[in-house]
N, C-alpha and C positions, 0 to 999 in steps of 0.2 A: 385628351383622354385616349383617343385612338392611337396617337403616337406612343403613348405609354404602354398600351396593350401590346403593340407590335414590338416594342423594345423588350418587354418581358418575355414574349414568345421567342424572340431571337436569342435572348440569354438562355432560356430553357433548352432551346435547340442546340445551342453551343455546348451546354453542359452534357446533354445526351450524347452528342458526338464525342466529347472528351471521354465520357464513361465508356462508350463503345470502343474507342481507340485503346483505352487502358485495358479493357477486357481482352481485346485481340492480342495486345502486347504480352499480357500475362500468360495467355494460352500458349503463345509461341515460346515463351521462356520455359514453361513447364514441359512442353514437348521436347525442347532442346536438352533440358536436364535429364529427362527420361532416356533420350537417345544416348547421351553421354554415359549414363550409368550402365546401360546395356553394353556399350562398347567397352567400358572398363571391366565389366564382369566377364566378357569374352576373353579379354587379355589375361585374366587371372587363371583361367582354366587351361593349364598346360598339360598336354598329353604325356602319359608315362613313357619314357624312352626305353626301348628294348636294347639292353646292353649285352645281350647274349647270355649263355649259361652262367650260373653262379659257381665259381670254383671252390670246392669244399674239401677239407681234410677230416677224415674220420679217425679218431684215436682209439686205442684199446680202452675197454671199460674198466671201471673200478667195481669191485664186488665186495659185498658184506652180507652177513646172514645172522638171523636170530634163531635159526633152526639148529638141530643137532648136527654136528659136523663142522660148523663154523664156516670160515671163508673157503677152506679147501673143497668143500662140497660144491661151491659155485666157481671155483677157479677157472674151469673150462669156459665159463660164460664171458670172461674178460676178452677172449678172442672170438668166440662164437657170435656174440652180440654185434660187434662191428661188421662181421661177415654178413649177417642177416640184414643189417641196416644198409650196407652197400648193395646187396641184392635188391632190396626194396627200392633203392634210389634209381635203379635201372628203368623203372616205370615212369620216371619224371625227367623228361629231356631237358628241363631248365636247370638241372643240376649236373655239374661236371666234377666227378670224383677223382681226386688225386690217387693214383694207384697205391694200394696199401703197402706194397713192398718198397715204395719210395718213402712212405710215411714212417715206417717202423724204425729205421736208424735214428731219425730225428726225434721220434716219440720216446725212444729209450733214453736218449741223451737229455731230453727235456724233463722226463718224469723222474730220472735219477733212481737211486736204490729203493726209494719208497714206492716206486711205481704208482705215483699219483699225480694228478694234474690240478692246477689252479687256473683261474681265468687268464692270468698273465702268461703262464708258460704254455697254455693251449694256444693262445693268440700268437705267441712268439713262434711256435712250431708251424702254425698255418702261414704266418708271414714269411718264414724262411722258405716255404714251399710255394710261394707266390699265390696263395689262396686267399679268398675273401672271408671265409668263415672256417672255424674249427667246430667239430661236434665231439664233445666228451660226454660220456654216459656213465651210469651207475645202475647196477642191479642189486636191490636190497631185499633181503629176506623179511618176511612179516611173521607175526605170531600165528597166522593161519598156516595150516600144514600144506596147503595147495596153491597159495598165491604169493606173488612177488611184486615189488614195486620197481618200475623202470623209470629212470630219470634221464632225459635228453637235454643237455645244455648246449645251445648254439651260441658260440662266442665269435663276435666280429673282430677282424683285425683293425678296423677303423674305430678309433676311440670315441667318435661322435655318434656311433650307432649303438642302440640299446640291445643287449643280449636277449635271447628268447629261451624259454624253458617249457618242456612238455613232460607231464607226469601221468603215468597210468599204473594202476594196480590190477594185475590180471594173473591168470594161470600161464605157465610157460608156453603152452600150446597156442596162446592167442597173441604172443608178442610179435609174430611176423606181420600181421595186419596192423598192429599198433605202431610198428616202426614206419610203415608207409603213411599212416595217419599223421604221425608226428612230423615227418618230413614235409608232407603236403601243407600242414598248418603253418610251419615255419616259412616255407617257400612263399606262401601268400603274404606273410608279413614282410619278408625280405624284398620281394619284387613289387608289392602293391598291385598285383594282377590276379584275376580269378584263375584258379587252378582246377581243371575238370576232375571230378571224383570218379575214379575207375573202380569197378567191382573187383578188388584185389583180394586174393587169398594166398598168403605166403605160408611156408611151413613154420611150425612152432619152434621156439628156441631150443627145446629139449632135443629136437631132431638134428640140431647143429652141434651136438656135443663132441662127436668124433672129429668133426672139422675144427672145432675150437682147440681140441687137444693137439691136433696136427699142426695148426698154425702156431701154437705156443712153442712147440718143439722147433718149428722152422725158424722162428725169430728170437727165441730165448727171452720171452717176456717174463714168465714166472718160473720157468724151468730152464735147464741147460740147453742151449741152442744146438740143434742138429739139422743144419741146412741141407736140403735135398732129400729129406726123409718123408715128404708129404705126397709121394707119387700116388698112393691110393686115393687120397683126397682129391688130387688133380683129376684122376680118372672119373670120379663121381661128378665133380663139378662140370667137366667137359660135356657130360651127357645132358646136363640141364641148361647150362648157359656158358658158352665158351668165353664170352667177353667178361663175364663175372669172374671166371677163373683167372683170366689175365689181369684183372684188377687186384686180385688177392695175392697171387704168387708170381715171382719174377720169371718172365718167359725165358730168359737165358739160362735159368736153372733147370727148366723142364722142357725138353725138346718138343713135346706135343703142344705146348703153349706158344712156341716160336714159329709154328708152321704158318700162321695167318695173323696179320696185324689186327688189333682190336678195332671194332666199329663203335661209333658213338650212338 
């Protein structure tokens, strides 16, 4: 009887040891699996690579109106809007704007007699100028007597990238700030990086009318070209932002712009 009792105790002790060993082994396996998953998750988190400023082409805008006067009432905005957009871009160092005077010959060729852009010919123009994105825009009249709709289409030259659109309906006087907001939202999308929000206040689009008309004559977008006739506009732009002026008008055409190289 005693031998049987000792035998049973030995068997129970052996089972207890086996269970203990099994639990220790299981705990070790769980710990190893957790460590492996943590290591894998760390490998997946790849930091966003800083590839430098995004090179962008800004194209002349298309205009339309439901108000009295039709398109001719807004014709000046076709060139004034890109000028104000380029001015707003100067506050975002992650954007590299291709000089407008380099863009215009390519834009005129791409848009043709219709003076209109599609995603395809906008991307082709940007690609020709070694840019990553093209911005084509539209100013639309509304039934309201005081508001207009602005559409900004950001078109990538890489076919695997999805375009981006920004739309706002505002008074003409508010479009300067909205241009900056649209650029900032697109830049966050294009770079996947946070973009600081600056307290920006740009002039309204209506104040750019004379500049728009001068640029139209300079490049012959909607009127007959008169190169070299924008000296008054150059003088005003130089007082506000010299590098903006050099982005808009060819420095070799206007001596005041050629005195100093533009800064980024």
